[in-house]
Structures are given as C-alpha cells and as structure tokens.
C-alpha positions as CSV (number, residue, x, y, z in Angstrom):
1,K,26.4,-27.1,48.8
2,E,28.3,-28.8,46.3
3,L,25.0,-31.0,45.4
4,E,23.1,-27.7,45.2
5,E,25.7,-26.2,43.1
6,I,25.3,-29.2,40.6
7,Q,21.7,-29.1,40.3
8,I,21.7,-25.6,39.8
9,D,23.9,-26.2,36.7
10,Y,22.0,-28.8,35.3
11,E,18.9,-26.9,35.2
12,N,20.8,-24.0,34.1
13,A,21.8,-26.1,31.1
14,K,18.8,-27.8,30.5
15,K,16.8,-25.0,30.0
16,E,19.5,-23.7,27.8
17,Y,18.8,-27.0,25.5
18,E,15.5,-26.4,25.9
19,N,15.7,-23.3,24.1
20,E,18.3,-24.6,21.4
21,L,15.7,-27.0,20.9
22,A,12.9,-24.5,20.5
23,R,15.1,-22.2,17.9
24,L,15.8,-24.7,15.4
25,K,12.4,-25.6,15.2
26,I,11.7,-22.5,13.9
27,F,13.7,-23.0,11.1
28,N,11.8,-26.7,10.4
29,V,14.9,-28.5,11.5
30,N,14.9,-32.4,12.4
31,V,16.2,-32.6,15.6
32,S,16.1,-36.3,16.0
33,K,18.2,-36.5,12.7
34,L,21.0,-34.7,14.0
35,S,24.1,-36.0,14.1
36,M,27.7,-34.1,15.1
37,G,29.5,-32.8,12.0
38,Q,26.9,-32.8,9.3
39,P,25.4,-30.3,7.2
40,L,22.6,-28.3,9.0
41,T,19.6,-27.4,6.3
42,I,17.8,-24.1,7.6
43,T,14.7,-23.6,5.9
44,S,12.8,-20.0,6.4
45,P,10.0,-19.3,8.4
46,I,8.6,-16.7,6.1
47,N,8.0,-17.3,2.3
48,G,10.2,-14.9,0.4
49,E,14.1,-14.8,-0.8
50,I,17.1,-14.2,0.3
51,V,18.2,-9.9,-0.2
52,K,21.2,-9.9,1.4
53,S,23.7,-12.6,2.4
54,N,26.5,-11.9,5.1
55,V,28.0,-15.6,5.3
56,V,30.8,-17.0,3.0
57,I,31.9,-21.0,2.8
58,G,34.0,-21.8,5.7
59,Q,32.9,-19.1,8.2
60,Y,32.1,-20.0,11.8
61,V,28.9,-19.2,13.0
62,K,28.8,-18.1,16.6
63,N,25.4,-18.4,18.7
64,D,25.8,-14.7,19.4
65,A,27.2,-13.7,15.8
66,L,24.8,-11.1,13.9
67,P,22.2,-12.4,11.4
68,I,23.6,-14.3,8.4
69,A,20.6,-13.7,5.7
70,V,18.2,-11.5,5.1
71,V,15.1,-12.9,3.7
72,A,12.4,-10.9,2.2
73,D,9.2,-11.1,0.6
74,I,9.4,-7.8,-1.4
75,N,6.4,-9.0,-4.4
76,K,4.3,-6.3,-1.9
77,V,6.2,-3.3,-0.2
78,W,5.3,-0.7,2.3
79,V,6.2,2.9,1.3
80,I,6.7,5.5,4.0
81,A,5.7,8.8,3.6
82,N,6.1,12.0,5.3
83,V,3.1,13.7,5.4
84,K,3.5,18.1,6.7
85,E,0.9,18.4,9.2
86,K,-1.1,21.0,7.3
87,Y,-2.1,18.2,4.8
88,A,-2.6,15.6,7.2
89,G,-6.3,15.9,7.6
90,S,-7.0,15.6,3.8
91,I,-5.8,11.6,4.0
92,K,-7.6,8.6,5.1
93,L,-7.1,4.9,5.1
94,N,-7.2,3.1,1.5
95,D,-6.7,6.5,-0.1
96,K,-4.7,5.9,-3.6
97,A,-1.4,6.9,-3.7
98,E,0.8,6.9,-6.5
99,V,4.6,6.0,-6.2
100,Y,7.4,7.9,-8.2
101,T,10.8,7.0,-7.6
102,D,14.6,8.7,-9.2
103,A,15.3,4.8,-10.9
104,S,11.8,5.2,-13.0
105,S,10.7,9.2,-12.5
106,Q,8.6,7.9,-15.3
107,K,6.5,5.3,-14.0
108,T,4.1,5.4,-11.6
109,T,3.4,2.3,-9.0
110,L,-0.2,2.4,-7.4
111,G,-1.0,1.3,-3.7
112,N,-3.3,2.4,-1.0
113,I,-2.8,3.8,2.5
114,Y,-2.4,1.4,5.0
115,H,-1.8,2.8,8.1
116,I,-1.5,6.9,9.0
117,G,0.7,7.6,12.2
118,E,-0.7,8.7,15.5
119,I,2.4,11.0,16.5
120,L,3.7,14.5,15.0
121,D,7.3,14.9,14.2
122,E,8.2,18.0,16.5
123,T,11.0,18.4,14.0
124,T,10.1,17.9,10.9
125,R,6.6,18.6,11.7
126,S,4.6,15.8,9.7
127,I,3.4,12.0,10.6
128,Q,4.7,9.0,8.9
129,V,1.8,7.2,6.4
130,I,2.7,3.8,5.0
131,I,1.1,3.0,1.4
132,E,1.2,-0.6,0.2
133,C,1.9,-1.2,-2.8
134,D,1.7,-4.3,-5.2
135,N,5.5,-4.9,-6.3
136,K,5.8,-8.0,-8.7
137,N,7.3,-6.1,-11.0
138,R,10.2,-5.1,-8.7
139,E,10.1,-1.2,-9.1
140,L,10.5,-0.4,-6.2
141,K,13.8,-1.5,-3.8
142,P,14.3,-1.4,0.0
143,G,16.3,1.9,0.3
144,M,14.8,3.3,-2.4
145,F,14.0,7.4,-2.2
146,A,10.2,7.9,-3.7
147,S,7.7,10.7,-4.2
148,V,4.4,10.1,-3.4
149,H,0.9,11.9,-4.7
150,F,-1.7,11.3,-2.9
151,Q,-5.4,10.6,-4.4
152,G,-7.7,12.2,-1.9
153,S,-11.8,10.8,-2.1
154,P,-13.3,13.5,-4.9
155,K,-14.7,16.8,-2.6
156,K,-16.0,20.1,-4.3
157,S,-13.7,22.8,-4.2
158,V,-12.4,26.0,-6.0
159,L,-8.7,26.5,-7.9
160,I,-7.3,29.7,-7.4
161,P,-3.6,31.2,-8.4
162,S,-1.4,30.7,-5.4
163,S,0.0,34.3,-6.0
164,S,-3.3,35.2,-4.8
165,V,-3.0,33.5,-1.8
166,L,-1.6,35.6,1.4
167,Q,0.0,34.6,4.8
168,S,-1.3,36.2,8.5
169,E,-0.1,35.5,12.0
170,S,-4.1,34.9,11.9
171,G,-4.0,32.3,9.1
172,T,-4.4,32.6,5.0
173,Y,-6.4,34.4,3.2
174,V,-7.8,35.8,-0.3
175,F,-8.8,39.6,-1.2
176,V,-12.7,38.9,-2.5
177,Q,-14.2,41.4,-4.8
178,V,-17.7,42.4,-2.5
179,A,-18.2,45.3,-5.0
180,K,-16.6,46.9,-7.7
181,G,-13.1,49.1,-6.5
182,K,-14.2,47.0,-2.7
183,Y,-12.2,44.1,-1.3
184,K,-12.8,42.2,1.7
185,K,-10.4,39.9,3.4
186,R,-11.8,36.3,3.5
187,F,-9.8,33.7,5.7
188,I,-9.4,30.2,3.5
189,K,-8.3,26.8,3.8
190,I,-5.8,25.2,1.5
191,E,-5.8,21.5,0.8
192,S,-2.7,21.4,-2.0
193,A,-0.7,23.4,-3.8
194,K,1.2,22.5,-7.2
195,Q,1.8,24.1,-10.7
196,G,1.1,27.7,-9.5
197,M,-2.1,26.4,-8.4
198,S,-3.9,26.2,-5.0
199,L,-7.0,24.0,-4.1
200,V,-9.7,26.1,-1.8
201,T,-11.4,23.5,0.4
202,E,-13.1,26.4,2.5
203,G,-13.7,30.3,2.2
204,L,-14.8,30.1,-1.3
205,V,-17.4,29.4,-3.3
206,E,-17.1,28.7,-6.9
207,G,-17.7,32.6,-9.2
208,E,-16.0,34.7,-6.6
209,T,-13.7,37.3,-7.8
210,I,-10.6,37.2,-5.8
211,V,-7.4,39.7,-6.6
212,S,-4.8,37.4,-8.4
213,K,-1.7,39.2,-7.9
214,G,-0.9,42.4,-6.1
215,G,-3.1,42.0,-3.2
216,I,0.0,42.8,-0.7
217,Y,-0.9,46.2,-1.6
218,I,-4.5,46.4,-0.5
219,A,-4.8,48.0,3.2
220,G,-7.9,47.1,4.5
221,E,-10.2,44.4,5.9
C-alpha cells in the first residue's frame, strides 16, 4: 500500500514537473542551462511592448500570482462599437468607419469593420461591432471611449427634414401630397438621422412633396 502511494506521488510530481517545463518553453527559456539562484530571462511569446507592469525589484512571485506584466502590440487595435438594432442592417463586413475620441476630437482614425456580432443585447437593444484600426501614430489608447461614424456603401436614398418624420405603433411614416390640399400617410424606412435630417432608404422617391412640419395635425390616411 505504501509503495502504491509513493508511486502515485511520484507520477503526480513528474506531471507537475513536465507542466512547468512546458510553461517555461512557451517563454523561450532554455531549461538545460538553468541553475538555482540565477536570474531568469523571460521572452514574450508575442511581439509588442510592455503596456502594464505590476512587478517591483525584490518582489517574490508565487506560482499562482496574478500576471506581472501585460504585453501588447498596439500598432493595430480593435474598437468595439455598440450599434443600435435599427441601424444594424445598414452595415456590413469591411465597410469603412471613422473613429473619434475625446482626447482628439478633431482627428479621425479610419478603420474597417472586422466583425459584426450575432447576439443582440436585450438591455441596450444593440449589437457589438468590431472595427480594426491602424494605430501606428498611437492616437488610440486601450480603454478609451470613442465615437464611430460608419461609412456604408453608396445607395440611392432621399434626405428629408427629421421634423417631417412621424411615429406610430405601425411604424415610421410621412405625409405625401397626392393632390393640391390632399395628403396620404406613407410608411418609410430610415437608415440614419444627423443634424436635423433623416436618410430615407425606402418609401419615398425623388421629387415627391411631403409635409415637412406640423404633420401631426393632419387627420387622415
């Protein structure tokens, strides 16, 4: 019985030893040249630079300690944008995007849509979109808040005043003139709204006359 227990302990110790060897090889440590008390040089398994260090001279680092340094390559970064549900259909992979930060609101960083999430956040009614940006000028720092303007593919659309757009339980609509003094409710689809104007992608064609203000006072279908 004692022999079996010793054999089990041996196998466990051997497995831990092999695991530690494998862990050191990840950091390009030459195990055959190690000796007790010598400084241990650790090489990062990825290219980059130390962006965060939690170690001080003389600190004793235990096996289960938290990471002592963070290495990152920030020449390219990901910007995560929360896109509202109603705008999700207007973007696609590889579309261009402009990124603005509070630190440099006058400067624009260009990027491409790298990934569009498949799961909708039920609380915010939005999906996560990842934009890959070239960051060689180091304008973008990890943890920054940013605003994103998506540059969708060109498409035929009509720009109308946002004051002409009305809402009901059935959807978004405007009043279109069908004859002098006569108007008809027509449902439309809006892709975006900016600076008091709305971009209509379905429901209106160029040249039609609509009620631009006060449509709420018109009764009728």
